[in-house]
C-alpha positions, 0 to 999 in steps of 0.5 A: 276772734278777739285778741284775748281769745287768740292769746289764750289759744297761743298760751294753750299751744305753748303749753302743748309745745312744752309737753311735746318737748318733754316727751321728745326728751324722754324719747332721746333717753329711751334711745331707739336708735337709727343707725347710719346706712348707705341710703341715709344722710346721717353718719352717726347713730341718732335716736328716733321716735321724736314724733311721739312728742308731736302725737302726744301733744296733738292728742291732748290738745285736740281732746281738750278742745273737743271737751271744752270748745263745742263750737270747734267740734266735728260730728262724732262719727267724723271725729272718732273715725279721724282720731282712731285712724290717726292713732292707728297710723302712728302706732303702726309707724312707731312699731315700724321704727322699732322693728323695721317692718316691710313696706307692705305692712306699713301700706296695709295699715295706712290703707285700713286707717284711710278706709276708717276715715272714709268709712266714717263719711269723712270725704270730699263730696263735691268740687266747686267750679267757678261760674258753674257751681259744685260738681257732685263727685258721687263714688269718686269722692271717697275714692279720691279722698282715699288716694289723697290720704295715702299719697300725702301720708307717704309723701311726708314720710319719703321727704323726711330725710334731712334735719328739719325738712318734713317737720318745718314744712308741716309747721308752716303748712299748719300756720297758714291753714290755722290762720285761713281757717280762723278767718273763715270760721273753720274752727275745727281746722283752726284748732287741729292745725294749731295743736299739730303746730304746737307739737312740731314746735316742741320737737323741731329744736331737737332736730334742726339744725343739728339732730339730737333725735329724728321724727321717725315714721311715727312723726312723719306718717302722723303729720302727713296723715293729719295734713291730708285730713285737714285738707278735707276739712279745708274743703268745707270752709265757707266762702272759699271756692276750690278750697280743697286745693289749699293743702296741695299748694302748701305742700307743693314742694313735697308733693312735687318731689315725690310725684316726680321721683316716683314717675322717674323711677317707674319710667327707669324700670326701678322698683318704686317701693325699694329704698333709695336716695333719688329724691330731688332733695336727696340728690341736691344734698348729695351733689354738695348743697348743704343739708341746711340749705336744702331744708330752708329751700323747702321751707321757702316752697311751703311759705310760697305755697301759703302766699299762693293760698292767700292769693287764691282766696283773694282772687276773683272767681275767674282767676282762681283755677289759675292760681294753683299753677303758680306753684309749678315754676319754682318746682321746675326751676328747682328740678333743672338746677338740681339736675345741673348740680348732679351733672357737675358732681358726676352723679350718674345714678340718682338712685 
């Protein structure tokens, strides 16, 4: 890519960020309010639905890209399935922001959207093993893709409890993925990540460090779903072995927190679908760690995951399977530290 082309793309992204910001300002004026509750971190009514700005900017950007950048297109069935599913996810999530639907309704919409994506043929078909070659997954490919889409969508939704946390992590992940995709000729992944990042850039100043509006389910679920889709896109980059692991490394902090919390609550006999404040990031904030600090720590996890991705790409084939394991020590250290903080703060029940 030439410098001139990069500057044009960045100018286009800046325009989309301004569009996102304009829509976010409208949503602030609309005032779909998120009222304080025992299981929420904020203490005053705050508008939500800022993710509509992210959605609008992304759809405009990806639509123009599809129309005028033929080299960045996916085959029509993949693109149409992805677009229809992502819009459906966002629409149902926005209605949930308005009417607070039961979890089973949201999960049902997510399952249908994921089935649309997988049904369009957009799923992982093989897994490359160093020195061995591709392992054909067969029927496990669609099933694994479906599980990945659902888990990541909900993980980003669950982690969206402190100002700037989910949006910042998604922005960092998009930045790394766009750079990696451009370097390896994955042009759809590059433009999609860039368009999603542009929408988040327009939203984030309204949410961090002080929240004038929250992203809402419409933003967190849409971002989670698109990041999960981009992981499948990344698995098709030329020249990157095991590249399906890029997004899990970028989202390591989010995925670990949610997996750890679900496992802990299940072992404790708690209803895992019930609302709670027992995620590691929530326990850290409840134990006295400033919310801004918790957010910045998770941004650091995302940056560290991005550096692990770069190391993964540069590493010899024999070492590649070991690189993703490098994301675990920071998470284990964070878990231990939060546990100590919770004991000192006498938080006997994490939730």
